N, CA, C and O atoms as CSV, one atom per row, in Angstrom:
chain,resi,resn,atom,element,x,y,z
A,1,UNK,N,N,0.841,-1.180,0.000
A,1,UNK,CA,C,0.000,0.000,0.000
A,1,UNK,C,C,0.885,1.243,0.000
A,1,UNK,O,O,1.753,1.404,0.858
A,2,UNK,N,N,0.659,2.082,-0.940
A,2,UNK,CA,C,1.510,3.261,-1.040
A,2,UNK,C,C,1.108,4.367,-0.074
A,2,UNK,O,O,1.936,5.213,0.263
A,3,UNK,N,N,-0.143,4.383,0.381
A,3,UNK,CA,C,-0.615,5.457,1.271
A,3,UNK,C,C,-1.069,4.883,2.617
A,3,UNK,O,O,-2.108,5.285,3.141
A,4,UNK,N,N,-0.303,3.955,3.173
A,4,UNK,CA,C,-0.740,3.313,4.401
A,4,UNK,C,C,-0.325,4.069,5.658
A,4,UNK,O,O,-0.544,3.579,6.765
A,5,UNK,N,N,0.262,5.240,5.514
A,5,UNK,CA,C,0.563,6.070,6.675
A,5,UNK,C,C,0.284,7.524,6.343
A,5,UNK,O,O,0.265,7.913,5.176
A,6,UNK,N,N,0.071,8.313,7.367
A,6,UNK,CA,C,-0.258,9.725,7.175
A,6,UNK,C,C,0.946,10.491,6.650
A,6,UNK,O,O,2.081,10.227,7.045
A,7,UNK,N,N,0.695,11.422,5.775
A,7,UNK,CA,C,1.771,12.263,5.244
A,7,UNK,C,C,1.984,13.501,6.106
A,7,UNK,O,O,3.103,14.007,6.195
A,8,UNK,N,N,0.924,13.992,6.740
A,8,UNK,CA,C,1.002,15.216,7.545
A,8,UNK,C,C,0.418,14.947,8.930
A,8,UNK,O,O,-0.615,14.286,9.039
A,9,UNK,N,N,1.050,15.438,9.979
A,9,UNK,CA,C,0.550,15.188,11.337
A,9,UNK,C,C,-0.594,16.117,11.733
A,9,UNK,O,O,-0.446,16.949,12.629
A,10,UNK,N,N,-1.733,15.973,11.063
A,10,UNK,CA,C,-2.924,16.768,11.362
A,10,UNK,C,C,-3.980,15.811,11.902
A,10,UNK,O,O,-4.351,14.842,11.240
A,11,UNK,N,N,-4.458,16.091,13.108
A,11,UNK,CA,C,-5.408,15.205,13.769
A,11,UNK,C,C,-6.613,16.000,14.237
A,11,UNK,O,O,-6.510,17.197,14.506
A,12,UNK,N,N,-7.754,15.333,14.332
A,12,UNK,CA,C,-8.962,15.960,14.846
A,12,UNK,C,C,-8.924,16.066,16.355
A,12,UNK,O,O,-8.404,15.184,17.037
A,13,UNK,N,N,-9.480,17.154,16.876
A,13,UNK,CA,C,-9.550,17.362,18.321
A,13,UNK,C,C,-10.859,16.739,18.786
A,13,UNK,O,O,-11.905,17.389,18.775
A,14,UNK,N,N,-10.795,15.472,19.196
A,14,UNK,CA,C,-12.024,14.761,19.496
A,14,UNK,C,C,-11.766,13.422,20.157
A,14,UNK,O,O,-10.630,12.954,20.232
A,15,UNK,N,N,-12.823,12.824,20.626
A,15,UNK,CA,C,-12.784,11.423,21.033
A,15,UNK,C,C,-13.639,10.593,20.083
A,15,UNK,O,O,-13.694,9.370,20.210
A,16,UNK,N,N,-14.304,11.241,19.136
A,16,UNK,CA,C,-15.150,10.547,18.164
A,16,UNK,C,C,-14.305,10.079,16.985
A,16,UNK,O,O,-13.295,10.698,16.652
A,17,UNK,N,N,-14.719,8.995,16.362
A,17,UNK,CA,C,-13.999,8.479,15.202
A,17,UNK,C,C,-14.250,9.338,13.963
A,17,UNK,O,O,-13.324,9.620,13.202
A,18,UNK,N,N,-15.497,9.751,13.763
A,18,UNK,CA,C,-15.805,10.546,12.579
A,18,UNK,C,C,-17.012,11.435,12.843
A,18,UNK,O,O,-17.668,11.339,13.880
A,19,UNK,N,N,-17.282,12.297,11.878
A,19,UNK,CA,C,-18.440,13.189,11.939
A,19,UNK,C,C,-19.521,12.756,10.959
A,19,UNK,O,O,-20.387,13.552,10.596
A,20,UNK,N,N,-19.474,11.517,10.537
A,20,UNK,CA,C,-20.393,11.052,9.513
A,20,UNK,C,C,-21.856,11.203,9.930
A,20,UNK,O,O,-22.672,11.701,9.154
A,21,UNK,N,N,-22.189,10.783,11.135
A,21,UNK,CA,C,-23.585,10.876,11.603
A,21,UNK,C,C,-24.036,12.327,11.709
A,21,UNK,O,O,-25.173,12.655,11.368
A,22,UNK,N,N,-23.142,13.199,12.183
A,22,UNK,CA,C,-23.484,14.618,12.293
A,22,UNK,C,C,-23.731,15.231,10.919
A,22,UNK,O,O,-24.666,16.011,10.742
A,23,UNK,N,N,-22.897,14.881,9.955
A,23,UNK,CA,C,-23.049,15.422,8.605
A,23,UNK,C,C,-24.318,14.899,7.939
A,23,UNK,O,O,-25.000,15.640,7.232
A,24,UNK,N,N,-24.636,13.620,8.163
A,24,UNK,CA,C,-25.861,13.061,7.596
A,24,UNK,C,C,-27.095,13.756,8.165
A,24,UNK,O,O,-28.021,14.089,7.426
A,25,UNK,N,N,-27.104,13.971,9.465
A,25,UNK,CA,C,-28.236,14.636,10.104
A,25,UNK,C,C,-28.381,16.079,9.620
A,25,UNK,O,O,-29.496,16.550,9.392
A,26,UNK,N,N,-27.263,16.777,9.464
A,26,UNK,CA,C,-27.307,18.158,8.980
A,26,UNK,C,C,-27.842,18.220,7.551
A,26,UNK,O,O,-28.634,19.104,7.225
A,27,UNK,N,N,-27.417,17.293,6.703
A,27,UNK,CA,C,-27.900,17.283,5.323
A,27,UNK,C,C,-29.373,16.898,5.247
A,27,UNK,O,O,-30.101,17.403,4.393
A,28,UNK,N,N,-29.817,16.008,6.132
A,28,UNK,CA,C,-31.246,15.673,6.170
A,28,UNK,C,C,-32.072,16.885,6.551
A,28,UNK,O,O,-33.116,17.139,5.951
A,29,UNK,N,N,-31.616,17.638,7.545
A,29,UNK,CA,C,-32.331,18.857,7.942
A,29,UNK,C,C,-32.359,19.867,6.803
A,29,UNK,O,O,-33.378,20.516,6.567
A,30,UNK,N,N,-31.239,20.000,6.096
A,30,UNK,CA,C,-31.162,20.943,4.983
A,30,UNK,C,C,-32.125,20.549,3.865
A,30,UNK,O,O,-32.869,21.387,3.355
A,31,UNK,N,N,-32.108,19.265,3.487
A,31,UNK,CA,C,-32.999,18.808,2.416
A,31,UNK,C,C,-34.464,18.925,2.820
A,31,UNK,O,O,-35.306,19.278,1.995
A,32,UNK,N,N,-34.775,18.632,4.077
A,32,UNK,CA,C,-36.155,18.753,4.559
A,32,UNK,C,C,-36.625,20.209,4.495
A,32,UNK,O,O,-37.738,20.485,4.047
A,33,UNK,N,N,-35.783,21.130,4.940
A,33,UNK,CA,C,-36.148,22.552,4.893
A,33,UNK,C,C,-36.314,23.012,3.452
A,33,UNK,O,O,-37.215,23.796,3.152
A,34,UNK,N,N,-35.459,22.534,2.561
A,34,UNK,CA,C,-35.526,22.915,1.144
A,34,UNK,C,C,-36.825,22.404,0.515
A,34,UNK,O,O,-37.483,23.124,-0.236
A,35,UNK,N,N,-37.189,21.152,0.830
A,35,UNK,CA,C,-38.408,20.571,0.267
A,35,UNK,C,C,-39.670,21.221,0.823
A,35,UNK,O,O,-40.695,21.253,0.143
A,36,UNK,N,N,-39.611,21.739,2.044
A,36,UNK,CA,C,-40.757,22.407,2.649
A,36,UNK,C,C,-40.952,23.820,2.102
A,36,UNK,O,O,-41.952,24.469,2.409
A,37,UNK,N,N,-40.013,24.299,1.301
A,37,UNK,CA,C,-40.162,25.602,0.681
A,37,UNK,C,C,-39.476,26.740,1.409
A,37,UNK,O,O,-39.668,27.903,1.051
A,38,UNK,N,N,-38.686,26.435,2.413
A,38,UNK,CA,C,-37.952,27.492,3.115
A,38,UNK,C,C,-36.804,27.984,2.239
A,38,UNK,O,O,-36.240,27.224,1.452
A,39,UNK,N,N,-36.473,29.244,2.383
A,39,UNK,CA,C,-35.399,29.827,1.585
A,39,UNK,C,C,-34.059,29.616,2.284
A,39,UNK,O,O,-33.487,30.553,2.840
A,40,UNK,N,N,-33.567,28.389,2.251
A,40,UNK,CA,C,-32.256,28.098,2.829
A,40,UNK,C,C,-31.243,28.026,1.701
A,40,UNK,O,O,-31.480,27.389,0.674
A,41,UNK,N,N,-30.128,28.677,1.901
A,41,UNK,CA,C,-29.089,28.701,0.879
A,41,UNK,C,C,-27.888,27.880,1.328
A,41,UNK,O,O,-27.283,27.161,0.533
A,42,UNK,N,N,-27.550,27.992,2.608
A,42,UNK,CA,C,-26.393,27.296,3.149
A,42,UNK,C,C,-26.828,26.312,4.223
A,42,UNK,O,O,-27.840,26.511,4.895
A,43,UNK,N,N,-26.057,25.258,4.371
A,43,UNK,CA,C,-26.372,24.233,5.368
A,43,UNK,C,C,-26.226,24.771,6.781
A,43,UNK,O,O,-26.820,24.229,7.714
A,44,UNK,N,N,-25.449,25.825,6.950
A,44,UNK,CA,C,-25.257,26.414,8.280
A,44,UNK,C,C,-26.510,27.122,8.791
A,44,UNK,O,O,-26.593,27.459,9.972
A,45,UNK,N,N,-27.470,27.347,7.924
A,45,UNK,CA,C,-28.719,27.972,8.351
A,45,UNK,C,C,-29.598,27.005,9.142
A,45,UNK,O,O,-30.451,27.440,9.915
A,46,UNK,N,N,-29.401,25.705,8.957
A,46,UNK,CA,C,-30.230,24.720,9.648
A,46,UNK,C,C,-29.450,23.902,10.675
A,46,UNK,O,O,-30.059,23.203,11.485
A,47,UNK,N,N,-28.127,23.973,10.660
A,47,UNK,CA,C,-27.336,23.229,11.639
A,47,UNK,C,C,-26.086,24.029,11.997
A,47,UNK,O,O,-25.608,24.852,11.217
A,48,UNK,N,N,-25.578,23.769,13.181
A,48,UNK,CA,C,-24.409,24.472,13.687
A,48,UNK,C,C,-23.209,23.524,13.664
A,48,UNK,O,O,-23.228,22.520,14.377
A,49,UNK,N,N,-22.166,23.799,12.875
A,49,UNK,CA,C,-21.014,22.894,12.830
A,49,UNK,C,C,-20.258,22.815,14.153
A,49,UNK,O,O,-19.498,21.871,14.369
A,50,UNK,N,N,-20.452,23.787,15.038
A,50,UNK,CA,C,-19.792,23.742,16.341
A,50,UNK,C,C,-20.434,22.720,17.267
A,50,UNK,O,O,-19.860,22.383,18.302
A,51,UNK,N,N,-21.610,22.224,16.915
A,51,UNK,CA,C,-22.249,21.203,17.742
A,51,UNK,C,C,-21.903,19.790,17.271
A,51,UNK,O,O,-22.387,18.813,17.843
A,52,UNK,N,N,-21.072,19.673,16.238
A,52,UNK,CA,C,-20.655,18.362,15.754
A,52,UNK,C,C,-19.713,17.710,16.759
A,52,UNK,O,O,-19.253,18.355,17.701
A,53,UNK,N,N,-19.430,16.426,16.550
A,53,UNK,CA,C,-18.605,15.663,17.493
A,53,UNK,C,C,-17.161,16.146,17.523
A,53,UNK,O,O,-16.534,16.145,18.582
A,54,UNK,N,N,-16.627,16.557,16.381
A,54,UNK,CA,C,-15.240,17.029,16.340
A,54,UNK,C,C,-15.199,18.541,16.506
A,54,UNK,O,O,-16.123,19.251,16.110
A,55,UNK,N,N,-14.123,19.013,17.091
A,55,UNK,CA,C,-13.956,20.451,17.307
A,55,UNK,C,C,-12.800,20.999,16.485
A,55,UNK,O,O,-12.002,21.789,16.991
A,56,UNK,N,N,-12.700,20.600,15.249
A,56,UNK,CA,C,-11.652,21.105,14.385
A,56,UNK,C,C,-10.455,20.178,14.329
A,56,UNK,O,O,-10.503,19.045,14.808
A,57,UNK,N,N,-9.385,20.672,13.738
A,57,UNK,CA,C,-8.162,19.895,13.574
A,57,UNK,C,C,-6.974,20.696,14.068
A,57,UNK,O,O,-7.036,21.920,14.181
A,58,UNK,N,N,-5.892,19.992,14.361
A,58,UNK,CA,C,-4.693,20.642,14.873
A,58,UNK,C,C,-3.468,19.959,14.291
A,58,UNK,O,O,-3.449,18.742,14.106
A,59,UNK,N,N,-2.457,20.747,14.006
A,59,UNK,CA,C,-1.179,20.240,13.521
A,59,UNK,C,C,-0.323,19.882,14.731
A,59,UNK,O,O,0.023,20.759,15.523
A,60,UNK,N,N,0.021,18.609,14.883
A,60,UNK,CA,C,0.836,18.140,16.005
A,60,UNK,C,C,2.263,17.954,15.510
A,60,UNK,O,O,2.543,17.037,14.738
A,61,UNK,N,N,3.147,18.809,15.947
A,61,UNK,CA,C,4.531,18.788,15.478
A,61,UNK,C,C,5.281,17.547,15.969
A,61,UNK,O,O,5.975,16.898,15.187
A,62,UNK,N,N,5.150,17.214,17.245
A,62,UNK,CA,C,5.882,16.087,17.827
A,62,UNK,C,C,4.993,14.845,17.834
A,62,UNK,O,O,4.282,14.590,18.806
A,63,UNK,N,N,5.038,14.078,16.752
A,63,UNK,CA,C,4.261,12.845,16.665
A,63,UNK,C,C,5.201,11.690,16.390
A,63,UNK,O,O,6.236,11.857,15.745
A,64,UNK,N,N,4.840,10.537,16.875
A,64,UNK,CA,C,5.631,9.341,16.645
A,64,UNK,C,C,5.098,8.545,15.475
A,64,UNK,O,O,4.083,8.904,14.877
A,65,UNK,N,N,5.787,7.460,15.151
A,65,UNK,CA,C,5.368,6.644,14.016
A,65,UNK,C,C,4.054,5.919,14.305
A,65,UNK,O,O,3.312,5.590,13.379
A,66,UNK,N,N,3.764,5.668,15.576
A,66,UNK,CA,C,2.505,5.010,15.930
A,66,UNK,C,C,1.326,5.933,15.621
A,66,UNK,O,O,0.290,5.474,15.141
A,67,UNK,N,N,1.479,7.222,15.891
A,67,UNK,CA,C,0.407,8.177,15.611
A,67,UNK,C,C,0.216,8.411,14.120
A,67,UNK,O,O,-0.885,8.750,13.687
A,68,UNK,N,N,1.254,8.237,13.339
A,68,UNK,CA,C,1.163,8.498,11.905
A,68,UNK,C,C,0.604,7.307,11.132
A,68,UNK,O,O,0.303,7.448,9.946
A,69,UNK,N,N,0.456,6.150,11.754
A,69,UNK,CA,C,-0.133,4.995,11.080
A,69,UNK,C,C,-1.640,5.178,10.996
A,69,UNK,O,O,-2.256,5.720,11.913
A,70,UNK,N,N,-2.231,4.730,9.903
A,70,UNK,CA,C,-3.676,4.866,9.739
A,70,UNK,C,C,-4.395,3.763,10.457
A,70,UNK,O,O,-5.625,3.710,10.433
């Protein structure tokens, strides 16, 4: 595998594995509002990204090879 390790030490600030469920719920709310005829242009009008499981990403300068493995 040519990409079996991380190239850059950027990690999410979280204990959650992913934001998949949060993103799915936000898109469902957006599509529901759109179908109901509300004038929503951006997904941020119906959901707050700060309430998602992850709180952004951070560049960790001092990382070991264990942290860089996927």
